N, C-alpha and C positions, 0 to 999 in steps of 0.2 A: 201636763203639770196643772194641778188644781191650786188656784191661788185665791185668797180671800183677804179682805181688809180686817186687821186685828183691831179690836176695840177694847178700851179699858173702862173701868167704872167711872161714873161722873164725879169729878172732884168738887170740893166746896166752891160755890159761886164766887166767893171773894178772891179765890186764887186764879180764877179764869180756867178755860178748858186746857186739858193736858195736851201739849204739843205732840203731833203725830211723829213717831220715830221714823228715821230714814228707811229702815227695813220695811215698816208698814207702808210707807209711801211707795217704795219700789214694787212691793208685792201688789198693791192696789193698781199701779200703773199697768202691770201686765194683765191683771184680772180684768181691767176695763177693756183692753184689746181682745182678750180671749173670749169675753162674753159677746162682743160684737161679731167675732168670727163664728161662734156657735150659732148665734141668732141668724146669721146669713146662710147657715146650712153648709158651710164650706168644709166642715170636718166629716161630713157624711161619706161613707165608702162609695166607690165608683166601680162596682163589680162589672157591669157591662163593658165599660171602657177597658178594663184590664183583661177580661176574657177575650175580647176582640184583639187587643194588642198582643197577648200571648199567642193566640192562634195564628195571627199574621206573621209573627216572628218565627214561630215553628215552621210555618209554610215557607218562609224565605230561607230558612236554614236548609230545609229539604230541597228547595229549588236550587240553591247554590251547589249542593253536593250532586244533584242531577246534572247540572252544567259541568261540574268537574269531570264526571264520568264521560259525558258526551265529548268534551274537548280533548281529553286524552293527552297524548304526547305533543304539547304545544306550549310555547312560552306565554300564550294568553292565559295560562293557569295563574300567572302572577296577578293578573287583574282580578281573577276570581278569589285569590287569597285576600286581596283587599276587601272585596265584598263580604267574604266570610268573617273577616275581622270586624266589619261594621255590624253584622248580625250578632256576633258573639258579644260585642259591646252592648247592644240592646238587651241581650239576656242578662248582662251584668246590671243594667239599670232596673230591669224588671225584678231581678232578685233583690235589689236594694229596696224597691218600693214595697214588695210583699213582705220583706223582713221587717219593715216599719209598719206593717199592718194597714197599708193604705187601700188594699184591694177588696178584701172580703171581711165579713162580719165575724167570722170564726178565727180565733187566734191559731188554732190547730191547722186550719186550711191555709192561712197565710204562711205559717211556719214551714209546712211541707211543700207548698208551692215555691217558696224561696229556696228551700233545700234542693229541689229538683232543678229549678232554673239556674241556680248558682253552681251546684256541683255537676249536674248532668249536662248542661249546655255551655256554661262559661268556664267550667273547670276550676272554680274557686270555692273553698270550703265555707259552708254556711256558719258552722259553729265558731271557727276561727275569726271570721269576719265580724260576726255579731259581737264577740267580746271586744275586739279592737274598735269597732265603730261606735259602740255604746260609750266607751271611755272617751272617744273623741267628742261625741255630742255633749257629754257631761262637762267637759272642760276644754273647749276649742282654744288652741294656741296657748295653753297654760303649761309652763315648764314643769316637768316631772309628772304630768298627768295626761297630756294629750299624746298618744302614741304616734300620731301623724307628723309630729315635729321631732321624731327620733329616727336617726338614720346612721348606718355604718359608713355611708358614702358621702352624704352631704351634711354640712353643718348648718342647722336651722337657727341656732341661737349663738350669741357671742361666747357663751361658756363652752359650747361645743367647739367653736373655732379656736379658742384659746388652747385647747388640747391637741391641736393639729397645726402646729406652726413650723415644724422642721421637716427636712427631707422632701421626698416626693409627695407625701401627703400634704405637707404645708403648701407646696407649690400648687397642687391641685385645688386646695381649699381657697386660695387667694383668687382663683379663676373659676370657681365652681359654678357661677351663674351661667357661663357660656356652655357648660357641660350638661345643663339641666335637660334640655330637649333631647340630645342623644341618649341620655340615661333613661328617659321615658320609654324608649324603645325596648328596654329590658323589663319594664314594669309588669307586663303580662306574664313573662316567665317567672318573675319574682313572686307574683301572686299565686301561681300554681305551686311553686316550691315551698313558700311559707305556709300555704294551706296544708299541704301534706305533712310538712315537718311538725307543725303545731299539733295537728290531729294525731300524729303518731306518738308524740311525747306526752300530751296532756290526756291522761287516762280518765279525768273527771268530765270530759266533754261529752254531752249526750250524743248517742248515735255516731260516735267517732269511727267505728269500724265500717259502718255503712257508708259514711261519707268518704272515707279513704278508698273503699272499693269502687264507689261511683266515679270519683275523680280519676283514679288509676285506670278504670275501664274507659272512661271518656278520652283521656289523653292517649292511652294505648291504641284504641280504635282509630283515633285521628291519625297517628303516625303510621299505623299499619295500612290504613286505607290509602294514604298519600303515596306510600312506596309501592303499593299494589297497582295503582292507577298510572303512575308516572315513572319514568326512568330515574335512577338515583340522584343525578345532579339537579334535575328539575324538582324532584321531591324535596331535596334539601332547600332549594330556593323558595319553594312554596311555603315550607314551614317557617323559614326565617322571615319572610315577608309578612306572613299571617301573624306571627308573634310580635314582630316589631310594630306593625300598624295597630294591632290590638292594644298593646301597651301604650302607644302614643295617643290613641283615641280615649282610652279609659283614664289613663293618668292625666292626659290633657284636659279632661273634664273635672277632675278633682283639684288639680293644682291651683287654678285661678281663684278658688273660693276662699282660701285662708292664707296662702303663702304671701308674705309681704304685708300682711295686716299686723296690727299690734300683737306683741308677745306678752303674755301675762306672767308675772313672777309666781313662783310655786305657791306661796302662802297668801296671795292676794285674795280679797273677798269682793266679789263682784256679783250684783244681783242678776237674776236669770235673764231679764230682758236685755240689759246692757251687755252681758256676757255674750249673748248670741248675736246681737246686732253689731257691736263694735269690732268683733273679731272676724266678721264675715264680709264678703264682698259679692255683690250681684254682677251679672254680665248682661249688658244690653243685647237685644236681638229680637228676631221674630220667631216664627214657627220652626224654621230650619235650625236655629240655635237651640230652641226647646228640645227638638228631636235629637240633635247631635250631642247635647249635653245631658239628656235624660231628665230635664227639669232642674238639674243642679245649678243652673244659671240663676235660679231664684233661691240662692243659698240662705239668705237672711230669713226668708219666709219658711224654708224647710227646717231651719234650726229652731225657729220659734214654734213650729207646729209639725213635728216629724211625722205624725200619722196622717197629715193632710194629703189626699190623693194628688198626684202630680198635675193633672189638668186644672186643679183649683188654685195652684200657686200663682198663676198669672192673674187670677181674679182677686186674690187677697192682697196682692202687692200694693195697689193704691191705698188700701186701708192701713197697711203697716207703715208705708211711707208717711202718710198724713199723721199717724199716731206718733211716729218718731219726731216729726217736725214740731208737733204740738208740745212735746215734752223735752225738746232740745237735745235729742239723741242723734248723733251723726249717722247718716244712712249712706253707705258707699255703693255706688254703681258705676261701672265703666265699660268700655268696649273690651272685646276678647283680646285684641292686640294690645290695648293699654294694660290689661291685667297681666299679660305675659311679660310686658316690659317692666312692670312693677316687681314681678317675681324675680326676674334676672337681676334687676338693680338691688333688690333686697339681699339676695344670696351673695352677690359680689361684695356688698357693703359689710355683711356679716363676715365673709371670708377674709376681708382686709382688716378685721379686728375692731370695727366700730362697736362700742359697747351698747348703745341704744339705737339701732338703725330705725326701728319703728316701735317706739315705746307706747305702752297702753295709755290712752288719754286720761283714764282715771288715776293712774299712777303719776302721770305728769302733772295733773292738777293738784295732787297732794304735795308735790315737790315745790310748786310755785308759792 
């Protein structure tokens, strides 16, 4: 986002300088931070980092499958299913990064790298994901705009919960927070299914046939290879474990970042800096957390600078935190366990019918 301070003509001296409008101030506040980040070189692409990361992940993928072949008919295959899930999750993160143009200078190279990594290795549609994810970045946690707070299973807003008050659905909604983690185990399968369904239906999506073919080939080869290497019962167990852990790892990396943070009314007007900071949550941790969450634990920094390479997010965090403190903007960071606790509490409070479980601070200030 390019931001600049808007200036008007100089008024007559007798009337004094024209007051800076609120929009001008908010734009200049982000522009100040953006310039600091650019001057520090933190938006520069990190091609060597991503080339090495992609090569190592592909090697790990090949190594896991070599181990699967070597182990054969043994229940140790379930441990390899967990390792395969971990590797596929990393492909999801790398697809996310290249889709955001973090790796290479060429948009085309980033796009096709993301398509290969997402469709060919993770089994997730690039075109479908880009449409959905861009809408999320434009309006995180905003009702009617953010697709990540829309679900047929869970109620993420009080309005959704109000439509699910009777029968079995109402019973489930009132207890939905406790079902959140078991449901994450289905997230991987849901990503595969939604990718294919959207690509098949949406004829306007570029390269849709190619993506459908790649995903179908990837999933088909996966199932065929497992049943060729293992007896049927073990093969089924391998697939179930791989899909469940894949969904848990990937969904568990996305969920702590926004769920349980303020929900913005559909027509609310919020400036870019506050929209991204107030509706996002960072997760504390070290290098292991960075690896397991694919850098998404720096969610505030990622939303402010989506094209910033993942290894630079840790470096920019002190600058963003200091900038928010300077301008009185709440900066949220917690532990992984603490974030999950917030998610469960939020979902249960929504399910029980509380109208404003976590209201937007800007909306609350307007009410007072």
